[in-house]
C-alpha positions, -999 to +999 in steps of 0.1 A: +727+205+687+750+236+684+774+235+655+810+247+656+797+280+642+773+284+672+740+278+654+714+252+663+712+225+636+691+194+636+716+175+614+748+182+634+759+155+658+787+159+683+798+133+709+820+147+736+813+121+763+844+111+784+869+128+761+855+117+728+855+143+700+832+129+673+815+155+651+796+150+619+769+165+597+743+138+592+727+156+562+760+156+543+769+121+555+736+108+540+745+124+507+780+108+507+798+142+510+828+149+532+821+173+561+846+197+577+840+222+606+844+252+583+813+243+563+790+251+593+799+288+591+782+293+558+756+265+558+720+276+552+704+246+570+702+262+605+684+293+591+660+271+571+651+249+601+646+281+622+623+297+596+603+266+585+595+235+607+574+217+581+575+180+587+570+171+550+600+191+537+630+170+530+664+186+525+692+174+502+727+189+505+758+189+485+792+206+488+800+230+460+828+254+451+818+289+439+834+300+406+847+333+422+867+315+449+879+280+439+894+273+474+862+279+493+836+252+498+799+258+506+769+238+513+741+240+487+707+228+498+677+217+478+642+211+493+614+187+483+579+185+498+567+150+503+531+161+507+527+182+476+553+161+457+572+191+442+604+209+445+604+238+470+620+270+455+623+289+488+629+264+517+626+292+543+590+298+532+579+263+521+558+250+492+528+271+501+504+241+502+511+224+534+504+252+558+478+277+549+469+308+569+443+301+596+421+330+585+414+354+556+413+391+558+381+405+545+374+441+537+340+452+548+325+483+532 
């Protein structure tokens, strides 16, 4: 579903049926964090889900405040692979073990 920032996010939920205006981020709700509409503008989750569609990658999110600007809030995301049982350092790429390349390049001389 499209977020208030205009990106497609699998964790955003909006119910606008018959005048309702219910919006929530289910990823932050599962973590027990408070969500506001301004967090969608800087959230990395839509970019991660667009770049990597691995079914084994689980995302955990929390709301943090950067040291440079104490009044701004941002979403920080950590990824974990359930198949390889390890932390994923770059969620856009993945763990590197779940999806290998379908072929190898060979140099023939």
